[in-house]
C-alpha positions, 0 to 999 in steps of 0.5 A, spaced: 500 500 500 502 506 498 503 512 503 497 516 501 492 510 501 495 508 508 493 516 510 486 515 507 485 509 511 487 512 517 483 518 516 477 513 515 478 509 521 479 516 525 472 518 523 469 512 524 471 512 531 468 519 532 474 523 532 473 530 528 478 532 522 481 539 523 479 544 518 483 549 515 480 556 517 479 561 511 477 568 512 472 571 509 472 579 507 465 580 511 468 577 517 474 581 518 474 586 524 479 592 522 482 596 527 486 602 527 493 603 529 498 609 530 505 608 528 510 614 530 516 614 525 520 618 529 528 615 530 525 609 526 529 606 521 526 606 514 526 599 512 524 596 519 519 600 520 516 599 513 516 591 514 512 592 520 507 596 517 506 592 511 505 586 516 500 590 519 496 592 512 496 585 510 494 582 516 500 577 517 500 579 525 493 576 526 491 568 527 486 569 521 491 571 516 489 568 509 493 569 503 488 571 498 483 575 503 485 582 505 485 581 513 489 587 515 488 593 519 489 601 518 495 604 519 496 611 521 504 613 520 506 620 524 512 624 524 514 621 517 519 627 516 523 624 522 525 617 519 532 615 519 536 612 513 542 608 515 549 609 512 549 613 506 542 612 503 540 619 504 545 622 499 546 616 495 539 612 494 535 615 489 527 614 487 527 612 479 521 614 475 520 614 467 515 618 463 514 613 458 518 617 453 525 617 450 529 620 455 524 621 460 527 618 466 528 621 473 532 620 479 530 624 485 535 623 491 532 621 497 535 627 501 531 632 496 524 627 497 525 628 505 525 635 504 520 636 500 515 630 501 517 625 507 511 622 506 512 619 499 519 615 502 515 611 507 509 610 502 514 607 496 518 603 501 511 600 504 508 599 497 514 595 495 513 590 500 506 589 498 503 584 493 503 587 486 496 585 485 489 588 486 489 585 493 496 589 494 492 596 492 487 595 497 492 594 502 495 600 500 489 604 501 489 603 508 495 606 509 495 614 512 502 617 512 503 624 515 509 628 516 507 631 523 505 629 529 497 631 527 492 626 524 485 627 522 483 620 524 481 621 532 474 619 530 476 612 529 480 611 536 486 608 533 491 604 538 498 606 539 502 600 536 509 599 539 514 594 536 
């Protein structure tokens, strides 16, 4: 007898004896309870911060995580202008974009991004860690980033998230 046939026979005997087989839980979109979290980015390293945020947005920190369902929570990031980049990344790292036309490539240094729009630095880092599909785009919509300590989401009663 092959191993798969033995396993099926064992499962049938188990069921006949009154035992119950374990079933995998698959979350449904309607059943997901979403929370709001506030993350303070002050003096946090960009990569480590964005990894934690991406895990919260995708729901990987929950027991009901299901890969094909958006089980994540909302994240509010404050003090985005005080995030750290290690090493020489502030001077050497650039954000690349292309217009689609010949010669239409742009390289914007992160130092310039941090001065003009520090929210984009965190958004780019988190977006790169999410799935490249409609599911990832839905997860990304739950991220709210602000450069200062103020945010307009007090009505959602967000909890402070520490890591």
